[in-house]
N, C-alpha and C positions, 0 to 999 in steps of 0.2 A: 416408415417409422411413425410411431404414434405422435399425434399432435399435442398430447398432454403428458408424454413421458418425460423422464428426467433428462433424456438425451435429445430432446426434440429439436434443439438448435442445430444439430448436425444435419438436418434435412436441407439446410441452406449450403449450397456448394461453396460459396466464398468463405463461410465460417469453417467448413471442413478443411479447406486449403490452408488457411492461416493458423488454425489451432495447433497442428503438430510442430510448425515452425516456432510458434510461441513457446511450446514446451521446451524445445531445444534452447531457445534464447533464455528462458527463465532458469534452466539448469546452469547455463553459462554465467548468468548474472549472479546467482547465489554462490557459484564457485568463486567468482571474483570477489564478492563481499567477504567471504571467509579468508581468502588469500590476502586481501588488502588489510584486514584487521590484524592478521598474523604478521604480515610484513611490517606494519607499524610497530608492533610490540618487539619485533626483532631489531629494528633500526633504532629504537629509543630505550632499550633495556626495560621493557614492560611498563612503559609510561601510560597510565590511565588517562592523564590529561591530554596527551598527544592523540590517543585513540579517539577521545571525544572531539578533539579539534578536527581531525580528518573526517569523521562522520558528519560533523556540523558543516564543514566546507562542501561536502558532497551534496548536502541538501539545502545549502544556502541559496542557490539559484531559484529554488522553488518559491521563495518569498517574492522575488522580482519577476519571474518568468512564467509561472504556471498560469496565471490569469491571461497573460499575453498569448501563451500557447492555446488557451481556450478560445481566445478571440480569433487566432489564426484558423482554428478548426471550423469556426462559423463563417470564415471569409474565403477559404481556399479548399482545394481537394485534399481531404484527409489522407488518402492513399499516398499521394505524392509527398506530402509533408512527412509521413512516417518513413518513407524511403530515405529522406534526407537525414532525419534524426538517427535512423539505424546506421547509416554510413558514418556519422559523427561518432557514435558510440563504439563502432568497430575500430575506427582509427585510434581513438583514445586508449582503448584497452590494449591494442596491439603495441602501441608505443610504450606503455608502462611495462608490458610483458617483456619487450625487448630490453628495456633498461635493467630489469631484474635479472634476466638470464645472462646479460653481459656483466653482471655484478657491479654496475655503476650507479644503481639507484640510491638516492639519498632522500632524507625525509621531506625536504622542501619540494622535490619533484613529485613526491606522492601527494603532497598538499595541492600543488597546482593541477595535476592531472585528475585528482578527485573532484576539484572544483569544475574543471572543463567537462568531465563526464557528467557532473551534476547539471550543467547547462543543457546538454542534450536531453537528459532524462526529464528535466523540468518542463521543457517544451513538448516532449514526446507524450508524457503521461495524460494530460487532458485530451489531446488529439486521439490517442489510442483508446481511451475510455469512451469518448463520445462516438468513436467509429463503430463500436459494437452495435449500436442501434441501426447503423446502415448495413451491417452484415446480416442481421436477423430480423429487423423490424421491431416495432414496439411490443407486439403481442408476445414475442419470445425473448424480450430484453432481460427480464428478471432471471429467466432460466440461463441465458448466456452469461450473465454476471456471475452466477454461481459456478458455472463450468469454467469460466476464466479464473475464478478464485481457486478452483481445484487444480487448474493448470499451473498457476503461480505457486501453489504449495507442493505440487509434484516436483517443481524445480527446487523448492526449498528442501524437499525430502532427499533428492538425489544430489543436488549441487554441493552442499556442505560436505557430505560423505565423500564425494568424488574429489573435492578440493583437499580435504584432510589426507586422503590417500596420496594424491599428487604431491602435496607439500612434504609428506613423509619420505617419498621416494626421490623427488627432484627439486624440492624447494617451491617457492610461491609463483615463480614466473609462468609456468605452463597453464595455470588457472586463468591468467589474464589473456593468454593467446587463445585458449579454448573459447572464452567469452567473445573475443573478436571474431572468431570463425562462426560462432552461433548466429551473429547478426546477418551473415550471408544468407542463411536459410530464410530469415525474415524478409530480406530484400527480394529474393526470388519469389517467395509466395505472394508478396504484395504485387509484384509485376504480373502474376498469373490470375489475379482477381479480375472478374468480369464486371466492368462498370455498369452494364445494363441490368445486372442482377442485384445491384445495391439498392437498399431501401431508402432512397433520398426523397423526403417529402417536400423539401424546399431547397432551391438552389442556393449555393453559398452567397452570402451578402457581404460585399466588399466594404460596406459602410457600417458593419456591425460594431456597436459601441460597447466597450467594457462596462460603462456605467449602467447599462441596461441589465447586465447580470447582477450587479450589486443591488439595483432597485428591486429586482425580483426577490432576492434573498431577504432584503430588508422588509418587504411587504408580506412575506410568507413566514409566519411565526414558527411553525413546527419545523420547517426546513432549517431555520436559523438555530433553533434549540438543538436539533440533531447535530448540526455542525459544531456547536459549542461542546457537546458531549464528545464528539470525535476528536476535537482539538486536544482536550485534556487526556483522553485515553491514549492517543497516538504519541503525544509529546512526552508523557511521563511513564506510561505503561508499556508502550511498544518499543522497547529498547533491548530486545533479547540479544542482539549481536554484541552489545557492550556488556550486558549482564553475563552472558555465557562465556565471553572471552576472559573477563576478569575473575569469574568464579572458577572456571576450569584451570586457568594458569595461576591465579593468585591464591585462591582458597584451597583448591584440591590438588594443586601442583601436578597438573596433567599436561599432555602434549597436544599437537594439532589434530590428531585423529579423534581424540575424545572431544575436543572443541567442535570439530565438524560433526561428530556424532550427536552432540547436543542439539545442533540445528536440525538434524534429521529427525530426532525424536520429537522435537517441537512440531515439525511438519506433519508428523503422523496424526496428531490431534487436529491440526489445521486442515489437512486434506480430508479427514473424516467429516469434519464440520462442513466443508465445501460440498461434498457429495450429498450429505443429508440436506443441505440448504437448497438443492435443486428442487426439493419437494415441499419446501416451507415458504412458498411465495406469499401466502396470505398472512404470514406472521411478521412481515416487514413493515412494522409501524413504530412510531417514536417511542411508545411506552416500552416495548420489548428491547429496543436499541439501548435505552437508558438502563434498564434492568440488567442487560448483558454487560454493560460497562461497569456497573457496581460489582458484579460477580468477578469480572476480569481483574479489577483492582485488588480484590481480596486474594485472588490466586497469586497475583504478582507479589503481594506482601508476604504470602506464605512461603515463596521461594527463599526468602531471606533466612528462614529458620532451618533450611535443609542442612543436616549434619554430615551428610555424605554425598558423593556424586550420584549414587543410586537414588537416594531420596530426591535429589534435585531433578533427576531425569523422570521420576515418577510423577512429579507435579507438572512438568513442562507441557506434556501433550494436552492436559486439561486446560491450562492457561491458553495454549494455542487454539484449541477448539472454541473456547468461549470468545476469545478475541476475534477470530475470523468470522464467526457467526455474527457478532455485533457489527463488524465493518461491512460484511456482505449486505446485511439488512440496511445499513445506513447508505451505502452506495446505491443499492437498488431503489430505495425510497426516494433519494434525491433525483436520480435519473428518470424514474417513471412519473414523478410529479412535476417535472420541468418540461415546458413546451419545447418541441424540437428545435425551433429557430434559436433558442437561448441555451440549448443543452451544453454546447462546447464551453461557453463562458461560465455558466454555473458550475460545471464540473471543474473548470479551472480554479474557481473559488473554493470548491470542495477540496481539491487536492492541495491548494495552498493551506487550508485549515488542517488537512490530514498530515501533510509533511512539512509545512512551513515552520512548525514549532521545533523541529529537529535541530536546525542550526543554533537555536538558543538552548534547547534542552540537553543536547548531547554534550557540549562543553561543560554545561552546569553539572550534569551527572558525572562526567569524568573528573571534574574538580571535587565534587562531593565525595566520590569514591576514594580519591587520593587523600582528602582531608579527614574523612570520618570512617572510611572503610566501605567496601561494596555492600555488605549486608545491611547496615542502616540505610544506605542510599536506596537499595531495592525496596525496603519496607516503606520508606517515605514516598517513593514513586507510586507504589500500590495504593497507599492511603490517599494521596492526592487524586488519583484516578477515581476511586470510589466516592470520595467526598464530593467531587465536582458533579458526578452523575446523580447523586442524591439531591443536590441543590437544584440542578436543572429539572429533574423529575418532579420535584415539589412545585417548582415554578410552572411546569407544564400542566399539572393537575389543577392548580388554581385557575389558570387562564382558560383551560378547557371547560372547567365548571362554570366560570362566568359566561363563557360563550354559549354554552348549552342553556343556561338560565335566560340569557338575553333572547336567544332564538325562540324559546318556549313562550316567553312573555309577548313577543311580537308575532307569534305564529308565522314565522318566516317561511318555514318549509324549505324545499329545495331551491326555490327561486332566488333566495338570498345567499346561496352558497355558490360562490364564484368558481371554486375549484374543489369539488367533492373529495378527491383523493387526499387533499391537503388536510382534511379534518379527521382522518382515521387516527384512532388513539389506541 
């Protein structure tokens, strides 16, 4: 296999083993997300506020646990930690599925289990993200990030459609059980990974401090600005599950199959972007991340003007493609510019930024949709996303200009640049 091809990460045996299991797991995860949203609407008579609360509860643990999960990744074996989080996710999904199939599920149980599922997900995410570098090494890391994004969006493509079909035939319960089963594939593949083939450049540090991760982010301007851009884009723009559910059921008066289909159409654009992204590694710089966020916000705002379900579906894949490209670039940039000993903690901070706004944003979006309507809410979310990206981009250009002028005046050259990749613009 070519060392420079779009699939070069597959030359690593451990990556080849884990990748298909991750595909199955992502399909299960997306099937559960659709089923959970539909279950909430069924139990609450289409309450947008309750839908926002459940989504917020699922991501609430990210605020408190993602950084801790990143610290665990730098302190202990990532493979063993991932087995534990996968087992926790399987148990939670199976319990909710059993409650639904037995027709005994009530909304407060959905609240609690969404929160517990979120605990395992919050700990898992930074560990899994930083584990990628151990699977393929730093040279192939950017390529592996794009392939993992393609994996994630393949799940988004298949999972919602599968869930919509299952909901139509059997109700929501089977989607939760399928997700529980999918975790078994992950656990088996993790046990098959060969430790001696992992790219571990430094042994786990039991004394790894969370504050060192914050110090790194604080002292690296461009990493910090990228994270600010990601925060606004993810918190206000990346709410397609809420947007799609409320538009499909409330505005277009459609059923679960159409709702699931909207998620699959969104994934078509996202999956295409992930595949193209495997060949755009030199483009992963702050300027393009912020430009991508601007365009993404405009596309989200455009969704609010769709007058038919078909028009809505035509815009979705473009929004998904731009969103995923932006987040792939941001993820890769942060990972590849962060020193290996700090990568788990910094990615914990990144994921806190990426998902931590959801517990606040989702209930707010649910409330706004109930109070003002889903269309004005989507428009405002898109406007906030674009405006934030413009402000950060302007700030970045001014600071880079000052830095370039200072370097030229002092003839600093490369000797004064502590971390050259950090200054790519």
